[in-house]
C-alpha positions as CSV (number, residue, x, y, z in Angstrom):
1,X,114.0,346.3,217.8
2,X,111.8,343.4,218.9
3,X,111.9,340.4,216.4
4,X,108.6,340.2,214.7
5,X,109.4,336.7,213.3
6,X,106.4,333.9,213.8
7,X,107.3,330.7,214.8
8,X,105.9,328.0,212.5
9,X,103.3,325.5,214.0
10,X,105.1,322.0,214.0
11,X,104.1,320.0,211.2
12,X,101.7,317.0,211.7
13,X,103.4,313.7,212.0
14,X,103.6,311.5,209.0
15,X,102.2,308.0,209.0
16,X,105.7,306.7,209.4
17,X,106.5,309.0,212.2
18,X,108.4,307.1,215.0
19,X,105.4,306.6,217.3
20,X,103.3,305.5,214.2
21,X,105.6,303.6,212.1
22,X,105.2,300.1,213.5
23,X,101.2,300.6,213.7
24,X,101.0,301.7,210.3
25,X,103.2,298.8,208.9
26,X,101.4,296.3,211.0
27,X,98.1,297.5,210.0
28,X,98.5,297.6,206.4
29,X,100.2,294.3,206.5
30,X,97.1,292.8,208.1
31,X,94.6,294.3,205.5
32,X,96.9,293.0,202.9
33,X,96.7,289.6,204.3
34,X,92.9,289.6,204.6
35,X,92.7,290.6,201.0
36,X,95.1,288.1,199.9
37,X,93.4,285.3,201.5
38,X,89.9,286.4,200.4
39,X,91.2,286.4,196.8
40,X,93.5,283.4,196.9
41,X,90.8,281.1,198.2
42,X,89.0,281.6,195.1
43,X,91.8,280.3,193.1
44,X,92.4,277.5,195.0
45,X,89.2,276.3,195.8
46,X,88.5,274.2,192.8
47,X,91.5,272.2,193.4
48,X,90.5,272.0,197.0
49,X,87.0,270.6,196.3
50,X,88.6,268.1,193.9
51,X,91.3,266.9,196.3
52,X,88.6,266.4,199.2
53,X,85.7,265.4,197.0
54,X,83.6,268.0,198.5
55,X,82.1,269.7,195.5
56,X,78.7,269.4,197.3
57,X,80.0,271.7,200.0
58,X,81.7,274.1,197.5
59,X,78.9,277.0,198.1
60,X,78.9,276.9,201.9
61,X,83.0,277.0,201.9
62,X,82.3,280.6,200.5
63,X,79.0,281.3,202.2
64,X,80.0,280.1,205.7
65,X,82.9,282.7,206.2
66,X,81.0,285.6,204.6
67,X,78.0,284.8,207.4
68,X,80.4,284.4,210.3
69,X,82.3,287.7,209.2
70,X,79.0,289.6,209.3
71,X,78.2,288.3,212.8
72,X,81.9,289.2,213.9
73,X,81.6,292.8,212.5
74,X,78.8,293.4,215.0
75,X,80.3,291.7,217.7
76,X,83.5,293.6,217.2
77,X,81.7,297.0,217.1
78,X,80.2,296.3,220.3
79,X,83.3,295.1,221.8
80,X,85.4,298.1,220.6
81,X,83.0,300.5,222.0
82,X,82.9,298.9,225.6
83,X,86.4,298.1,226.0
84,X,88.6,299.5,223.0
85,X,90.0,297.8,220.2
86,X,92.7,295.6,221.7
87,X,90.6,292.6,222.7
88,X,88.9,292.4,219.3
89,X,92.2,292.8,217.6
90,X,94.2,290.0,219.5
91,X,90.9,287.7,219.1
92,X,90.5,288.5,215.6
93,X,94.2,287.4,214.8
94,X,93.7,284.3,216.9
95,X,90.6,283.2,215.3
96,X,91.8,284.0,211.8
97,X,95.2,282.0,212.3
98,X,93.1,279.1,214.0
99,X,90.8,279.1,211.1
100,X,93.7,278.9,208.5
101,X,95.3,276.3,210.1
102,X,92.2,274.0,210.5
103,X,91.5,274.7,206.9
104,X,95.2,274.1,205.9
105,X,95.2,270.6,207.5
106,X,91.6,269.5,206.8
107,X,91.4,265.8,206.0
108,X,87.8,266.2,204.7
109,X,85.9,268.9,203.2
110,X,83.6,269.6,206.1
111,X,86.8,270.4,208.4
112,X,87.8,272.9,205.8
113,X,84.3,274.4,205.9
114,X,84.6,274.8,209.8
115,X,88.2,276.4,209.2
116,X,86.6,279.0,206.9
117,X,83.8,279.8,209.1
118,X,86.5,280.5,212.0
119,X,88.7,282.4,209.6
120,X,85.9,284.6,208.7
121,X,84.9,285.4,212.1
122,X,88.5,286.3,212.8
123,X,88.4,288.7,209.5
124,X,85.3,290.4,210.8
125,X,86.7,291.2,214.3
126,X,89.8,292.4,213.0
127,X,88.4,294.6,210.0
128,X,86.4,296.8,212.5
129,X,89.0,296.9,215.3
130,X,91.5,298.4,212.7
131,X,89.3,301.1,211.8
132,X,88.6,301.8,215.6
133,X,92.4,301.7,216.0
134,X,92.6,304.5,213.3
135,X,90.2,306.6,215.4
136,X,92.3,306.2,218.6
137,X,95.8,306.2,217.5
138,X,96.0,308.7,214.5
139,X,95.3,312.4,214.5
140,X,92.5,313.5,212.3
141,X,94.7,315.0,209.9
142,X,96.2,311.6,208.9
143,X,93.0,309.8,208.6
144,X,92.6,310.3,204.9
145,X,96.2,309.1,204.4
146,X,95.9,305.9,206.5
147,X,92.6,305.0,204.7
148,X,94.1,305.5,201.4
149,X,97.0,303.1,202.5
150,X,94.3,300.7,203.7
151,X,92.8,301.0,200.1
152,X,96.1,300.4,198.6
153,X,96.7,297.2,200.8
154,X,93.4,295.9,199.3
155,X,94.1,296.6,195.7
156,X,97.8,295.2,195.6
157,X,96.7,291.8,196.4
158,X,93.9,292.0,193.8
159,X,96.7,292.7,191.2
160,X,99.1,289.8,192.3
161,X,96.9,287.6,194.6
162,X,95.4,285.3,192.2
163,X,98.6,284.6,190.4
164,X,100.6,284.1,193.6
165,X,97.7,281.8,194.6
166,X,97.8,279.7,191.5
167,X,101.5,279.1,191.7
168,X,101.3,278.1,195.4
169,X,98.7,275.6,194.2
170,X,100.7,274.3,191.4
171,X,104.0,273.9,192.9
172,X,103.6,273.7,196.8
173,X,100.0,272.3,197.0
174,X,96.9,274.0,198.0
175,X,97.3,273.7,201.9
176,X,99.9,276.4,201.7
177,X,97.6,279.1,200.5
178,X,96.2,278.6,204.2
179,X,99.2,277.6,206.1
180,X,101.5,280.1,204.7
181,X,99.6,283.2,205.9
182,X,100.0,282.8,209.7
183,X,103.8,283.2,209.4
184,X,103.1,286.8,208.4
185,X,100.0,287.5,210.3
186,X,101.8,287.0,213.7
187,X,104.5,289.5,213.1
188,X,102.2,292.0,211.7
189,X,100.0,291.9,214.9
190,X,103.3,292.0,217.1
191,X,104.1,295.2,215.4
192,X,100.9,296.9,216.4
193,X,101.1,295.6,220.1
194,X,103.3,298.6,221.5
195,X,100.8,300.9,219.9
196,X,97.7,299.1,221.3
197,X,99.2,299.0,224.9
198,X,99.2,302.9,224.6
199,X,95.4,303.2,223.7
200,X,93.0,303.9,226.8
201,X,89.7,302.2,227.1
202,X,86.5,303.7,225.4
203,X,84.5,305.7,227.6
204,X,81.7,302.9,228.2
205,X,82.7,300.1,230.7
206,X,80.0,297.6,229.7
207,X,78.5,296.7,226.5
208,X,76.1,299.5,225.3
209,X,72.4,298.9,225.8
210,X,70.7,296.7,223.3
211,X,74.0,294.7,222.6
212,X,72.3,291.2,222.9
213,X,69.3,292.2,220.6
214,X,72.0,293.6,218.1
215,X,73.8,290.3,218.2
216,X,70.6,288.4,217.5
217,X,69.7,290.5,214.7
218,X,73.3,290.0,213.4
219,X,72.9,286.2,213.5
220,X,69.7,286.7,211.4
221,X,71.5,288.7,209.0
222,X,74.5,286.2,209.1
223,X,72.2,283.3,208.0
224,X,70.4,285.5,205.4
225,X,73.8,286.3,204.1
226,X,74.9,282.7,203.7
227,X,71.6,281.9,201.9
228,X,72.2,284.5,199.6
229,X,75.7,283.7,198.8
230,X,74.8,280.1,198.4
231,X,71.7,280.9,196.2
232,X,74.0,283.0,194.0
233,X,75.7,280.1,193.0
234,X,72.7,277.9,192.2
235,X,70.4,277.9,189.1
236,X,66.6,277.5,188.5
237,X,64.1,277.3,191.1
238,X,66.4,276.6,194.0
239,X,68.3,279.6,193.3
240,X,65.1,281.7,193.3
241,X,63.8,280.4,196.5
242,X,67.1,280.9,198.5
243,X,67.9,284.2,197.1
244,X,64.1,285.2,198.0
245,X,64.3,283.8,201.6
246,X,67.9,285.6,202.0
247,X,66.5,289.0,200.9
248,X,63.5,288.8,202.8
249,X,65.7,288.2,205.9
250,X,68.1,290.7,205.1
251,X,65.3,293.4,204.8
252,X,64.1,292.4,208.3
253,X,67.5,292.1,209.8
254,X,69.9,294.6,208.2
255,X,67.9,297.8,209.3
256,X,68.4,297.1,212.9
257,X,72.0,296.9,212.5
258,X,72.6,300.2,210.5
259,X,72.1,303.7,211.8
260,X,68.7,304.8,212.4
261,X,67.2,306.7,209.3
262,X,69.2,304.4,206.9
263,X,66.4,303.4,204.7
264,X,65.3,307.3,204.1
265,X,69.0,308.3,203.8
266,X,68.8,310.5,206.9
267,X,71.5,313.2,206.9
268,X,74.7,312.5,208.4
269,X,75.9,308.8,209.4
270,X,72.9,307.1,208.0
271,X,73.8,308.4,204.4
272,X,77.5,307.9,204.7
273,X,76.6,304.2,205.4
274,X,74.2,303.8,202.5
275,X,76.6,305.5,200.0
276,X,79.2,302.8,200.9
277,X,76.6,300.1,200.2
278,X,75.5,301.6,196.7
279,X,79.2,302.2,195.7
280,X,80.2,298.6,196.6
281,X,77.1,297.3,194.7
282,X,77.7,299.3,191.7
283,X,81.3,298.7,191.5
284,X,81.0,294.7,192.1
285,X,78.1,294.3,190.1
286,X,79.7,295.9,187.0
287,X,82.9,294.0,187.8
288,X,81.7,290.6,187.5
289,X,80.0,291.5,184.1
290,X,82.7,293.1,182.4
291,X,85.2,289.8,181.7
292,X,82.3,287.8,180.6
293,X,80.9,290.6,178.4
294,X,84.2,291.2,176.7
295,X,85.2,287.5,176.2
296,X,81.8,286.5,174.8
297,X,80.8,289.6,172.7
298,X,84.1,291.2,171.7
299,X,86.3,287.8,171.5
300,X,88.8,288.9,174.4
301,X,90.9,286.1,175.9
302,X,90.3,285.8,179.5
303,X,93.6,287.1,180.2
304,X,93.0,290.3,178.1
305,X,89.5,290.8,179.8
306,X,91.1,290.4,183.2
307,X,93.7,293.1,182.4
308,X,91.0,295.6,182.2
309,X,90.0,294.8,185.8
310,X,93.7,295.4,186.6
311,X,93.2,299.0,185.0
312,X,90.3,299.6,187.4
313,X,92.4,298.4,190.4
314,X,95.3,300.6,189.4
315,X,92.9,303.5,189.1
316,X,91.4,302.9,192.3
317,X,95.0,302.8,194.0
318,X,95.7,306.0,192.3
319,X,92.2,307.9,193.5
320,X,93.1,306.6,197.0
321,X,96.4,308.2,196.8
322,X,95.2,311.6,195.4
323,X,92.3,311.8,197.8
324,X,94.9,311.6,200.7
325,X,97.0,314.4,199.1
326,X,94.9,317.1,197.8
327,X,93.6,319.9,200.3
328,X,90.8,319.2,202.3
329,X,87.6,320.3,200.5
330,X,85.4,322.7,202.0
331,X,82.4,320.7,202.0
332,X,82.4,317.0,203.4
333,X,80.2,316.1,200.3
334,X,82.6,317.1,197.7
335,X,84.8,313.9,197.6
336,X,81.7,311.4,197.8
337,X,79.7,313.3,195.0
338,X,82.5,313.2,192.9
339,X,83.7,309.8,193.5
340,X,80.0,308.4,192.8
341,X,79.8,310.6,189.8
342,X,82.9,309.0,188.5
343,X,81.4,305.5,189.0
344,X,78.4,306.6,187.2
345,X,80.1,307.8,184.2
346,X,82.5,305.0,184.1
347,X,80.1,302.2,184.4
348,X,77.7,303.9,181.7
349,X,80.6,304.1,179.4
350,X,81.5,300.5,179.9
351,X,78.1,299.7,178.9
352,X,78.5,301.2,175.7
353,X,81.2,298.6,174.6
354,X,78.3,296.2,174.2
355,X,78.3,297.8,170.6
356,X,80.3,295.9,168.4
357,X,81.2,299.1,166.5
358,X,82.9,300.7,169.4
359,X,86.5,299.9,170.2
360,X,87.4,298.1,173.5
361,X,89.2,300.8,174.6
362,X,85.8,302.5,175.3
363,X,85.5,299.8,178.1
364,X,88.9,300.2,179.2
365,X,88.4,304.1,179.8
366,X,85.2,303.7,181.4
367,X,86.4,301.2,184.0
368,X,89.5,303.4,184.8
369,X,87.1,306.4,185.6
370,X,85.2,304.3,187.8
371,X,88.1,302.8,189.5
372,X,89.2,306.3,190.1
373,X,86.1,307.2,191.6
374,X,86.1,304.1,194.1
375,X,89.5,305.3,195.3
376,X,88.2,309.0,195.8
377,X,85.2,307.7,197.6
378,X,85.9,304.9,199.9
379,X,88.8,306.4,202.2
380,X,86.7,309.7,202.2
381,X,83.5,307.7,203.7
382,X,85.7,306.0,206.1
383,X,86.8,309.4,207.2
384,X,83.5,310.6,207.5
385,X,82.4,307.6,209.6
386,X,85.0,308.4,212.3
387,X,84.3,312.1,212.4
388,X,80.6,311.7,212.9
389,X,81.2,309.3,215.5
390,X,81.5,309.9,219.2
391,X,84.4,308.3,220.8
392,X,82.1,305.5,222.3
393,X,80.3,304.7,219.1
394,X,83.2,304.4,216.6
395,X,83.0,300.5,216.7
396,X,79.4,300.5,216.2
397,X,79.3,302.7,213.4
398,X,82.5,301.3,211.6
399,X,80.8,297.9,211.6
400,X,77.7,299.4,210.2
401,X,79.9,300.8,207.2
402,X,81.5,297.6,206.6
403,X,78.1,295.6,207.0
404,X,76.7,298.0,204.3
405,X,79.5,297.3,202.2
406,X,79.2,293.5,202.5
407,X,75.7,293.1,202.4
408,X,74.9,295.4,199.4
409,X,77.7,293.6,197.5
410,X,76.4,290.2,198.4
411,X,72.8,291.1,197.1
412,X,73.8,292.6,194.0
413,X,76.0,289.5,193.2
414,X,73.1,287.2,193.6
415,X,70.8,289.3,191.6
416,X,73.5,289.8,188.7
417,X,73.8,286.0,188.7
418,X,70.0,285.7,188.4
419,X,69.7,288.2,185.6
420,X,72.7,286.7,183.5
421,X,71.2,283.1,184.0
422,X,67.6,284.2,182.9
423,X,66.6,282.8,179.5
424,X,69.7,280.6,179.0
425,X,73.0,282.1,178.0
426,X,73.7,285.7,178.8
427,X,73.6,287.9,175.7
428,X,74.0,292.0,175.1
429,X,70.6,292.8,176.4
430,X,71.4,291.2,179.9
431,X,74.9,292.8,180.0
432,X,73.6,296.2,179.0
433,X,70.8,295.8,181.8
434,X,73.1,294.9,184.5
435,X,75.5,297.7,183.7
436,X,72.8,300.4,183.5
437,X,71.3,299.2,186.8
438,X,74.7,299.3,188.3
439,X,75.3,302.7,187.0
440,X,71.8,303.7,188.2
441,X,72.7,302.8,191.8
442,X,75.8,305.0,191.6
443,X,73.9,307.9,190.4
444,X,71.4,307.5,193.2
445,X,74.5,307.8,195.5
446,X,75.6,310.9,193.7
447,X,72.3,312.5,194.0
448,X,72.3,311.7,197.9
449,X,75.8,312.7,198.5
450,X,74.9,316.1,199.6
451,X,73.2,314.6,202.8
452,X,76.3,313.3,204.2
453,X,76.5,316.9,205.7
454,X,74.7,318.0,208.7
455,X,73.7,321.6,208.8
456,X,75.8,323.9,206.7
457,X,78.3,321.1,205.8
458,X,81.2,323.2,205.4
459,X,84.3,322.0,207.4
460,X,85.6,324.4,210.0
461,X,88.1,326.9,208.5
462,X,86.7,325.8,205.1
């Protein structure tokens, strides 16, 4: 009698399958290094400024790399779509390492600023190229898991990076915060190299039409981003003027770098990119307020207040892990809506902790819920971006996603600083106002989340 047994379909490869193992380890290591450096510099920079007598250039030491990173994201997107991600990857590592070496050996603060700008350009090239590599090298069923790994690669440095940087500054000197990273960055990209060689070129053979104009608008956005960052660190009239100029510049330039229909939340990719910006603005805007509020209003030590942020980071990591392992939702809108709803509820709950009669545990619980929402949301939006991108548009759309994240976060940070500084020392009203506004941004995203879908919005087979 003929056998009726059915041969099971081969299981999908895992992130650490032989052909993907080196690519996964190298990619996650590079993202961890980018995250560590971004966080470590904040710890080291006060010592750097004193050592090099460069307090006057303190703001531009942060605004410079942010601006060059904005420009590099656009360049990397164009480059990836025209010739694939190999060139932007190698150049990104080279610029990143050279920038670190310049900064680490800088004899004066102006040289360190140049190094930081070069480093920021490399980071921007790398961040977009890594997203495009995911689209080229990993099967679609692994996208949620690899983006969850990328999220964890950011979360872990946020937990230990500042402490490690402090120890390096204290016992080895601030220069090693810059000089130690290349020793790991080069081996990491060498792990990726064999996989990069197997990737074919993109369908385009030359830069897409309008590339030059797009780079021009990126330059305008970069200058505006630098002004915004510097203005956010000022006070009084100077701050107002710089922030106003920056916001006007971003309103003119940014829409030309983001998908058509972004401002009206058109269905599909424009909404995906918009949700990334709204979530980033909501989370970052609340994150900078929480330690200050809990220290000044509830009497917590800086360490105790900082531990609450650690709870949020751990919850973010847990949410990323969870979204990579639960069954694929039938609707593309499910995870973005759930994530943004968690951020809304969590941030609004933290705002209640302004009231002295409520226990601080309320803020801890709220921030854990918000972190969980970010973990559910971020990887799912990255996956949607690749799903909604034609092969020759993955670079452009990945750069748009990251630009939205960076520009929204920078804008809300500058405006949050202005709110907290208004009227002298911040008080319960300014904390509550800031947290309610950030919760409102997340709520707006939750209401728009259904627009990430085009047509019926149900996945095949869902």
